[in-house]
N, CA, C and O of each residue as an XYZ file, in Angstrom:
704
protein
N      18.728    -44.329    144.815
C      19.758    -43.748    144.019
C      20.854    -43.196    144.913
O      20.612    -42.751    146.035
N      22.039    -43.240    144.391
C      23.162    -42.685    145.149
C      23.395    -41.242    144.735
O      23.177    -40.843    143.591
N      23.832    -40.510    145.682
C      24.107    -39.101    145.404
C      25.612    -38.911    145.242
O      26.388    -39.288    146.120
N      26.009    -38.343    144.149
C      27.418    -38.063    143.897
C      27.650    -36.585    144.163
O      27.053    -35.730    143.509
N      28.527    -36.281    145.134
C      28.743    -34.858    145.443
C      29.425    -34.137    144.287
O      30.184    -34.722    143.514
N      29.130    -32.871    144.204
C      29.735    -32.051    143.154
C      31.220    -31.868    143.451
O      31.617    -31.844    144.616
N      32.037    -31.741    142.417
C      33.462    -31.526    142.656
C      33.681    -30.176    143.342
O      32.882    -29.253    143.187
N      34.785    -30.074    144.109
C      35.042    -28.809    144.799
C      35.281    -27.692    143.789
O      35.809    -27.931    142.703
N      34.892    -26.477    144.150
C      35.094    -25.370    143.213
C      36.587    -25.111    143.014
O      37.384    -25.257    143.940
N      36.939    -24.736    141.826
C      38.334    -24.423    141.528
C      38.437    -22.980    141.090
O      37.471    -22.380    140.619
N      39.608    -22.446    141.254
C      39.851    -21.079    140.815
C      39.947    -21.053    139.299
O      40.460    -21.997    138.697
N      39.472    -20.009    138.685
C      39.590    -19.936    137.234
C      41.060    -19.806    136.838
O      41.819    -19.101    137.503
N      41.461    -20.471    135.776
C      42.857    -20.383    135.364
C      43.202    -18.969    134.924
O      42.373    -18.249    134.367
N      44.449    -18.591    135.187
C      44.875    -17.239    134.831
C      45.303    -17.152    133.381
O      45.533    -16.054    132.874
N      45.413    -18.267    132.712
C      45.770    -18.264    131.307
C      47.252    -18.430    131.049
O      47.667    -18.536    129.895
N      48.077    -18.456    132.120
C      49.513    -18.597    131.880
C      50.074    -19.886    132.465
O      51.236    -19.915    132.870
N      49.300    -20.925    132.520
C      49.813    -22.217    132.938
C      48.963    -22.839    134.030
O      48.044    -22.202    134.546
N      49.268    -24.088    134.385
C      48.492    -24.781    135.412
C      48.706    -24.157    136.785
O      49.817    -23.758    137.135
N      47.635    -24.081    137.548
C      47.715    -23.530    138.889
C      47.313    -24.605    139.881
O      46.595    -25.545    139.542
N      47.788    -24.452    141.123
C      47.431    -25.409    142.161
C      46.192    -24.914    142.918
O      45.528    -23.974    142.482
N      45.890    -25.545    144.042
C      44.695    -25.193    144.807
C      44.728    -23.782    145.360
O      43.679    -23.232    145.697
N      45.900    -23.184    145.462
C      46.025    -21.836    146.007
C      45.943    -20.771    144.924
O      45.977    -19.582    145.238
N      45.838    -21.157    143.680
C      45.796    -20.189    142.602
C      47.168    -19.656    142.244
O      47.288    -18.609    141.609
N      48.199    -20.371    142.649
C      49.581    -19.963    142.395
C      50.196    -20.968    141.438
O      50.067    -22.178    141.623
N      50.861    -20.458    140.419
C      51.551    -21.360    139.508
C      52.628    -22.124    140.272
O      53.370    -21.528    141.052
N      52.720    -23.411    140.062
C      53.745    -24.216    140.720
C      53.381    -24.521    142.157
O      52.207    -24.534    142.529
N      54.397    -24.765    142.954
C      54.226    -25.127    144.359
C      53.840    -23.916    145.202
O      54.289    -22.805    144.922
N      53.003    -24.115    146.245
C      52.703    -22.989    147.126
C      53.950    -22.535    147.889
O      54.043    -21.375    148.288
N      54.887    -23.427    148.087
C      56.135    -23.084    148.769
C      57.186    -22.775    147.720
O      58.004    -23.630    147.380
N      57.166    -21.596    147.225
C      58.130    -21.214    146.211
C      58.488    -19.756    146.342
O      58.103    -19.093    147.305
N      59.218    -19.262    145.381
C      59.564    -17.853    145.332
C      60.351    -17.381    146.540
O      61.235    -18.074    147.043
N      60.006    -16.176    146.996
C      60.718    -15.556    148.108
C      60.478    -16.285    149.421
O      61.283    -16.180    150.346
N      59.379    -17.022    149.510
C      59.108    -17.784    150.729
C      60.180    -18.851    150.957
O      60.586    -19.089    152.094
N      60.632    -19.484    149.895
C      61.693    -20.484    150.008
C      63.015    -19.807    150.385
O      63.791    -20.346    151.174
N      63.263    -18.631    149.821
C      64.470    -17.888    150.176
C      64.450    -17.541    151.662
O      65.460    -17.694    152.348
N      63.300    -17.073    152.164
C      63.166    -16.751    153.584
C      63.438    -17.973    154.448
O      64.202    -17.903    155.411
N      62.814    -19.089    154.101
C      62.973    -20.310    154.892
C      64.425    -20.752    154.911
O      64.964    -21.048    155.978
N      65.064    -20.803    153.759
C      66.469    -21.239    153.700
C      67.367    -20.292    154.487
O      68.241    -20.737    155.230
N      67.159    -19.015    154.330
C      68.005    -18.030    155.000
C      67.889    -18.134    156.526
O      68.894    -18.085    157.234
N      66.676    -18.275    157.016
C      66.495    -18.310    158.462
C      66.852    -19.663    159.074
O      67.256    -19.714    160.236
N      66.717    -20.747    158.337
C      67.179    -22.043    158.850
C      68.696    -22.025    159.004
O      69.225    -22.469    160.023
N      69.387    -21.517    158.007
C      70.850    -21.439    158.074
C      71.271    -20.508    159.204
O      72.193    -20.826    159.954
N      70.611    -19.371    159.333
C      70.938    -18.411    160.388
C      70.743    -19.016    161.775
O      71.605    -18.868    162.642
N      69.624    -19.693    161.991
C      69.349    -20.294    163.303
C      70.330    -21.415    163.612
O      70.790    -21.539    164.747
N      70.653    -22.227    162.624
C      71.613    -23.313    162.847
C      72.988    -22.753    163.204
O      73.644    -23.255    164.117
N      73.425    -21.721    162.494
C      74.702    -21.099    162.818
C      74.669    -20.470    164.209
O      75.639    -20.551    164.963
N      73.548    -19.847    164.535
C      73.415    -19.229    165.856
C      73.486    -20.247    166.973
O      74.145    -20.016    167.987
N      72.816    -21.369    166.796
C      72.845    -22.412    167.833
C      74.220    -23.049    167.955
O      74.708    -23.268    169.064
N      74.845    -23.346    166.827
C      76.182    -23.947    166.883
C      77.206    -22.966    167.443
O      78.160    -23.376    168.104
N      77.017    -21.679    167.187
C      77.933    -20.668    167.692
C      77.836    -20.452    169.189
O      78.745    -19.878    169.788
N      76.761    -20.895    169.800
C      76.599    -20.720    171.249
C      77.259    -21.824    172.063
O      77.403    -21.688    173.278
N      77.654    -22.893    171.431
C      78.243    -24.005    172.176
C      79.480    -23.580    172.984
O      79.572    -23.927    174.161
N      80.433    -22.843    172.394
C      81.579    -22.389    173.201
C      81.158    -21.495    174.370
O      81.806    -21.499    175.417
N      80.084    -20.734    174.199
C      79.620    -19.877    175.289
C      79.087    -20.705    176.453
O      79.320    -20.365    177.613
N      78.372    -21.787    176.153
C      77.909    -22.679    177.219
C      79.104    -23.316    177.937
O      79.099    -23.432    179.162
N      80.108    -23.721    177.194
C      81.295    -24.309    177.800
C      82.012    -23.302    178.687
O      82.459    -23.646    179.781
N      82.124    -22.070    178.227
C      82.802    -21.029    179.004
C      82.056    -20.748    180.304
O      82.681    -20.483    181.331
N      80.743    -20.802    180.268
C      79.956    -20.534    181.468
C      80.252    -21.552    182.558
O      80.253    -21.208    183.741
N      80.501    -22.792    182.178
C      80.793    -23.812    183.181
C      82.234    -23.729    183.674
O      82.541    -24.197    184.771
N      83.112    -23.140    182.879
C      84.495    -22.982    183.299
C      84.701    -21.728    184.136
O      85.689    -21.630    184.864
N      83.796    -20.780    184.047
C      83.909    -19.514    184.767
C      82.676    -19.334    185.654
O      81.715    -18.678    185.252
N      82.696    -19.910    186.852
C      81.483    -19.932    187.672
C      81.080    -18.581    188.267
O      79.973    -18.457    188.790
N      81.940    -17.574    188.202
C      81.641    -16.301    188.859
C      80.349    -15.677    188.336
O      79.511    -15.240    189.125
N      80.181    -15.630    187.030
C      78.984    -15.054    186.428
C      78.219    -16.089    185.615
O      77.536    -15.747    184.650
N      78.334    -17.341    186.000
C      77.720    -18.411    185.213
C      76.212    -18.233    185.076
O      75.663    -18.490    184.004
N      75.537    -17.804    186.121
C      74.082    -17.672    186.068
C      73.668    -16.599    185.062
O      72.815    -16.840    184.208
N      74.268    -15.426    185.165
C      73.926    -14.355    184.223
C      74.342    -14.721    182.810
O      73.616    -14.468    181.849
N      75.513    -15.316    182.696
C      76.038    -15.727    181.398
C      75.102    -16.737    180.743
O      74.739    -16.590    179.576
N      74.716    -17.757    181.494
C      73.818    -18.782    180.959
C      72.433    -18.224    180.655
O      71.775    -18.683    179.722
N      71.984    -17.246    181.426
C      70.674    -16.654    181.158
C      70.665    -15.968    179.794
O      69.734    -16.147    179.009
N      71.703    -15.185    179.517
C      71.764    -14.488    178.231
C      71.933    -15.484    177.088
O      71.273    -15.366    176.055
N      72.812    -16.459    177.270
C      73.027    -17.475    176.237
C      71.739    -18.262    176.002
O      71.415    -18.599    174.864
N      71.014    -18.552    177.063
C      69.763    -19.302    176.927
C      68.710    -18.514    176.160
O      67.978    -19.081    175.349
N      68.628    -17.205    176.412
C      67.673    -16.375    175.677
C      67.997    -16.399    174.188
O      67.102    -16.538    173.354
N      69.275    -16.265    173.857
C      69.683    -16.281    172.456
C      69.411    -17.655    171.835
O      68.941    -17.747    170.701
N      69.709    -18.718    172.585
C      69.447    -20.072    172.081
C      67.951    -20.298    171.868
O      67.545    -20.859    170.850
N      67.141    -19.866    172.819
C      65.695    -20.035    172.670
C      65.159    -19.235    171.491
O      64.229    -19.671    170.812
N      65.742    -18.066    171.247
C      65.296    -17.282    170.101
C      65.627    -18.008    168.798
O      64.824    -17.987    167.865
N      66.791    -18.649    168.718
C      67.144    -19.415    167.522
C      66.223    -20.622    167.356
O      65.877    -20.986    166.232
N      65.831    -21.235    168.448
C      64.856    -22.332    168.382
C      63.504    -21.778    167.912
O      62.795    -22.435    167.150
N      63.153    -20.584    168.361
C      61.915    -19.935    167.923
C      61.930    -19.678    166.418
O      60.905    -19.819    165.749
N      63.090    -19.303    165.889
C      63.230    -19.129    164.436
C      62.913    -20.447    163.735
O      62.140    -20.475    162.778
N      63.511    -21.538    164.214
C      63.276    -22.848    163.592
C      61.807    -23.257    163.713
O      61.242    -23.833    162.783
N      61.196    -22.961    164.849
C      59.771    -23.254    165.032
C      58.936    -22.475    164.018
O      58.029    -23.025    163.393
N      59.251    -21.196    163.863
C      58.524    -20.347    162.917
C      58.629    -20.898    161.493
O      57.633    -20.985    160.774
N      59.829    -21.262    161.104
C      60.046    -21.798    159.755
C      59.306    -23.122    159.581
O      58.710    -23.368    158.532
N      59.342    -23.959    160.587
C      58.632    -25.243    160.513
C      57.129    -25.025    160.352
O      56.476    -25.748    159.600
N      56.578    -24.036    161.053
C      55.151    -23.741    160.915
C      54.819    -23.279    159.500
O      53.753    -23.597    158.973
N      55.738    -22.525    158.885
C      55.524    -22.108    157.497
C      55.554    -23.312    156.559
O      54.709    -23.443    155.673
N      56.529    -24.182    156.760
C      56.656    -25.358    155.890
C      55.420    -26.240    156.001
O      54.926    -26.756    154.998
N      54.923    -26.412    157.220
C      53.732    -27.244    157.433
C      52.439    -26.507    157.105
O      51.356    -27.090    157.159
N      52.552    -25.230    156.767
C      51.420    -24.379    156.399
C      50.349    -24.352    157.489
O      49.155    -24.473    157.212
N      50.798    -24.191    158.718
C      49.877    -24.096    159.853
C      49.154    -22.749    159.811
O      49.725    -21.766    159.338
N      47.928    -22.684    160.289
C      47.161    -21.439    160.221
C      47.835    -20.252    160.925
O      47.712    -19.118    160.463
N      48.535    -20.491    162.019
C      49.148    -19.411    162.787
C      50.581    -19.090    162.346
O      51.251    -18.285    162.993
N      51.051    -19.689    161.283
C      52.451    -19.561    160.876
C      52.870    -18.122    160.594
O      53.964    -17.715    160.983
N      52.036    -17.360    159.937
C      52.409    -15.983    159.594
C      52.469    -15.121    160.849
O      53.365    -14.286    160.978
N      51.541    -15.306    161.766
C      51.579    -14.526    163.017
C      52.825    -14.853    163.816
O      53.461    -13.951    164.361
N      53.184    -16.123    163.895
C      54.391    -16.531    164.616
C      55.633    -15.954    163.930
O      56.553    -15.480    164.597
N      55.655    -15.997    162.625
C      56.799    -15.476    161.875
C      56.931    -13.968    162.060
O      58.040    -13.460    162.223
N      55.827    -13.259    162.036
C      55.885    -11.810    162.259
C      56.387    -11.491    163.667
O      57.147    -10.541    163.853
N      55.973    -12.268    164.644
C      56.466    -12.078    166.014
C      57.970    -12.337    166.075
O      58.704    -11.594    166.727
N      58.422    -13.375    165.405
C      59.854    -13.680    165.364
C      60.619    -12.537    164.714
O      61.683    -12.150    165.198
N      60.093    -11.997    163.629
C      60.766    -10.899    162.943
C      60.781     -9.623    163.788
O      61.737     -8.851    163.720
N      59.746     -9.400    164.571
C      59.690     -8.211    165.419
C      60.653     -8.299    166.600
O      61.173     -7.279    167.052
N      60.893     -9.507    167.103
C      61.791     -9.661    168.252
C      63.252     -9.819    167.846
O      64.141     -9.687    168.687
N      63.509    -10.095    166.591
C      64.888    -10.307    166.127
C      65.844     -9.176    166.423
O      66.920     -9.430    166.966
N      65.509     -7.936    166.094
C      66.432     -6.841    166.395
C      66.700     -6.659    167.895
O      67.793     -6.244    168.282
N      65.719     -6.965    168.730
C      65.923     -6.864    170.178
C      66.966     -7.876    170.637
O      67.859     -7.550    171.419
N      66.847     -9.097    170.146
C      67.816    -10.130    170.492
C      69.202     -9.759    169.953
O      70.210     -9.957    170.632
N      69.246     -9.224    168.734
C      70.528     -8.802    168.158
C      71.162     -7.698    168.998
O      72.387     -7.630    169.107
N      70.350     -6.841    169.585
C      70.874     -5.766    170.429
C      71.376     -6.298    171.771
O      72.279     -5.711    172.368
N      70.806     -7.393    172.247
C      71.240     -7.967    173.529
C      72.495     -8.835    173.401
O      73.204     -9.043    174.386
N      72.768     -9.331    172.224
C      73.878    -10.252    172.025
C      75.233     -9.696    172.472
O      76.001    -10.437    173.086
N      75.567     -8.425    172.197
C      76.868     -7.917    172.676
C      77.016     -7.941    174.193
O      78.134     -7.958    174.708
N      75.898     -7.942    174.906
C      75.964     -8.060    176.367
C      76.651     -9.355    176.773
O      77.335     -9.409    177.795
N      76.469    -10.389    175.974
C      77.100    -11.670    176.255
C      78.612    -11.514    176.330
O      79.254    -12.032    177.244
N      79.178    -10.797    175.361
C      80.614    -10.552    175.372
C      81.051     -9.729    176.562
O      82.093    -10.002    177.158
N      80.264     -8.721    176.919
C      80.608     -7.877    178.065
C      80.585     -8.675    179.363
O      81.454     -8.502    180.217
N      79.609     -9.535    179.508
C      79.546    -10.364    180.719
C      80.685    -11.379    180.730
O      81.234    -11.684    181.789
N      81.040    -11.902    179.561
C      82.167    -12.836    179.488
C      83.452    -12.151    179.932
O      84.270    -12.753    180.628
N      83.635    -10.897    179.534
C      84.840    -10.168    179.942
C      84.860     -9.967    181.443
O      85.896    -10.151    182.082
N      83.722     -9.592    182.012
C      83.689     -9.362    183.464
C      83.923    -10.650    184.240
O      84.425    -10.606    185.363
N      83.576    -11.778    183.674
C      83.770    -13.038    184.390
C      85.204    -13.546    184.291
O      85.616    -14.381    185.096
N      85.967    -13.060    183.325
C      87.341    -13.540    183.177
C      88.368    -12.639    183.855
O      89.489    -13.074    184.117
N      88.003    -11.393    184.141
C      88.943    -10.455    184.775
C      88.576    -10.332    186.243
O      87.450     -9.958    186.570
N      89.508    -10.641    187.131
C      89.217    -10.515    188.566
C      88.856     -9.067    188.926
O      89.472     -8.122    188.432
N      87.889     -8.915    189.758
C      87.420     -7.622    190.262
C      86.925     -6.677    189.166
O      86.867     -5.467    189.386
N      86.574     -7.194    188.014
C      86.020     -6.352    186.949
C      84.537     -6.145    187.211
O      83.854     -7.025    187.736
N      84.056     -4.980    186.841
C      82.642     -4.667    187.008
C      82.029     -4.374    185.649
O      82.687     -3.864    184.742
N      80.774     -4.705    185.536
C      80.047     -4.406    184.305
C      79.667     -2.927    184.360
O      78.686     -2.556    185.005
N      80.446     -2.086    183.683
C      80.202     -0.645    183.744
C      79.971     -0.081    182.344
O      79.996     -0.804    181.348
N      79.748      1.209    182.300
C      79.424      1.860    181.029
C      80.569      1.770    180.030
O      80.333      1.626    178.831
N      81.805      1.855    180.511
C      82.955      1.798    179.597
C      83.053      0.424    178.930
O      83.354      0.324    177.740
N      82.800     -0.616    179.695
C      82.848     -1.972    179.142
C      81.730     -2.170    178.113
O      81.949     -2.779    177.066
N      80.547     -1.661    178.411
C      79.442     -1.772    177.459
C      79.709     -0.941    176.207
O      79.327     -1.323    175.101
N      80.378      0.211    176.398
C      80.723      1.048    175.248
C      81.660      0.302    174.305
O      81.556      0.425    173.084
N      82.572     -0.469    174.879
C      83.488     -1.258    174.052
C      82.767     -2.425    173.380
O      83.175     -2.868    172.307
N      81.699     -2.925    174.002
C      80.949     -4.048    173.428
C      80.111     -3.598    172.238
O      79.917     -4.351    171.283
N      79.617     -2.370    172.304
C      78.765     -1.855    171.239
C      79.575     -0.945    170.320
O      79.476      0.280    170.393
N      80.361     -1.555    169.471
C      81.187     -0.819    168.516
C      80.352     -0.427    167.300
O      79.181     -0.787    167.184
N      80.983      0.315    166.406
C      80.286      0.713    165.172
C      79.893     -0.511    164.352
O      78.828     -0.530    163.734
N      80.739     -1.521    164.345
C      80.435     -2.757    163.611
C      79.198     -3.452    164.195
O      78.347     -3.947    163.455
N      79.112     -3.482    165.519
C      77.964     -4.110    166.180
C      76.687     -3.324    165.866
O      75.645     -3.916    165.584
N      76.770     -1.997    165.915
C      75.600     -1.189    165.560
C      75.208     -1.416    164.106
O      74.022     -1.388    163.776
N      76.181     -1.638    163.237
C      75.897     -1.960    161.844
C      75.150     -3.278    161.722
O      74.214     -3.399    160.931
N      75.568     -4.269    162.509
C      74.887     -5.567    162.477
C      73.456     -5.449    163.013
O      72.528     -6.046    162.468
N      73.294     -4.683    164.072
C      71.955     -4.484    164.638
C      71.070     -3.742    163.632
O      69.903     -4.091    163.447
N      71.630     -2.725    162.989
C      70.879     -1.980    161.970
C      70.511     -2.882    160.801
O      69.401     -2.800    160.275
N      71.442     -3.745    160.391
C      71.161     -4.698    159.315
C      70.052     -5.648    159.688
O      69.189     -5.958    158.866
N      70.067     -6.116    160.931
C      69.012     -7.020    161.411
C      67.668     -6.298    161.435
O      66.639     -6.881    161.093
N      67.680     -5.034    161.838
C      66.451     -4.243    161.864
C      65.899     -4.061    160.451
O      64.698     -4.217    160.228
N      66.761     -3.735    159.510
C      66.339     -3.555    158.119
C      65.826     -4.866    157.519
O      64.783     -4.892    156.867
N      66.566     -5.947    157.743
C      66.168     -7.253    157.223
C      64.818     -7.684    157.801
O      63.953     -8.177    157.077
N      64.647     -7.497    159.092
C      63.375     -7.852    159.718
C      62.233     -7.017    159.161
O      61.144     -7.540    158.925
N      62.463     -5.735    158.949
C      61.417     -4.860    158.411
C      61.022     -5.280    156.993
O      59.841     -5.279    156.645
N      62.010     -5.636    156.186
C      61.720     -6.058    154.805
C      60.906     -7.347    154.805
O      59.898     -7.446    154.106
N      61.340     -8.332    155.587
C      60.617     -9.596    155.609
C      59.246     -9.449    156.258
O      58.294    -10.109    155.841
N      59.130     -8.593    157.272
C      57.832     -8.348    157.895
C      56.861     -7.793    156.849
O      55.710     -8.219    156.760
N      57.346     -6.847    156.073
C      56.524     -6.256    155.009
C      56.141     -7.317    153.970
O      55.014     -7.339    153.475
N      57.089     -8.184    153.653
C      56.798     -9.273    152.708
C      55.628    -10.109    153.217
O      54.722    -10.426    152.447
N      55.629    -10.471    154.496
C      54.566    -11.305    155.039
C      53.237    -10.553    155.156
O      52.190    -11.170    155.348
N      53.279     -9.236    155.042
C      52.039     -8.447    155.051
C      51.409     -8.314    153.670
O      50.186     -8.233    153.560
N      52.228     -8.290    152.603
C      51.678     -7.955    151.281
C      51.863     -9.020    150.202
O      51.262     -8.894    149.136
N      52.652    -10.044    150.422
C      52.951    -11.013    149.368
C      51.700    -11.788    148.932
O      50.920    -12.249    149.766
N      51.530    -11.920    147.640
C      50.390    -12.656    147.097
C      50.429    -14.125    147.510
O      49.398    -14.716    147.829
N      51.628    -14.708    147.501
C      51.749    -16.118    147.875
C      51.329    -16.320    149.332
O      50.628    -17.282    149.646
N      51.747    -15.433    150.206
C      51.389    -15.533    151.627
C      49.886    -15.358    151.794
O      49.252    -16.102    152.543
N      49.318    -14.385    151.106
C      47.872    -14.170    151.200
C      47.088    -15.344    150.623
O      46.020    -15.689    151.129
N      47.610    -15.953    149.575
C      46.912    -17.091    148.964
C      46.892    -18.290    149.910
O      45.919    -19.043    149.939
N      47.957    -18.467    150.677
C      48.036    -19.643    151.560
C      47.394    -19.360    152.912
O      46.622    -20.179    153.410
N      47.704    -18.199    153.521
C      47.278    -17.905    154.894
C      46.336    -16.725    154.988
O      46.095    -16.231    156.089
N      45.797    -16.254    153.882
C      44.989    -15.038    153.867
C      43.873    -14.992    154.892
O      43.665    -13.957    155.525
N      43.153    -16.080    155.069
C      42.032    -16.040    156.011
C      42.474    -16.101    157.466
O      41.657    -15.909    158.367
N      43.768    -16.367    157.711
C      44.289    -16.447    159.080
C      45.099    -15.218    159.477
O      45.502    -15.092    160.633
N      45.342    -14.314    158.533
C      46.236    -13.182    158.811
C      45.558    -12.114    159.589
O      46.172    -11.095    159.904
């Protein structure tokens, strides 16, 4: 006789419509998770495209090219890290939430370093200019602090989302 295996166990229906394997109505990739993915893909793409003039400037201004390229490279790598994090979420990899939380935790640090790029660019274009406190003070204006604060708040909100969201727990709960 042949043995027919029993069907896999399913979650009991919640009574408000068909559910998928995760116990979530509709697609597992929905709700705020899709908003997060779209927002960060657009942000990373804009960040990478916005760095192209900075790479060009570094080659035209060889005085501080090494420092300039180092800062630009860190920012570029962070934007690539954002895309990697989002891709891991889309592919529903087991480590996706941990990678995303790490990306969210490092975001405000990168946002705080970005004005340094402008300060170094200024020092490379002005003969005999030095990177001093006054130049950094001009780089970190109230608007820049507002952007850094916004990045900190946004990262904190999304970090909290990845800690408590039912959809995230349903998909990655055993890996969190």
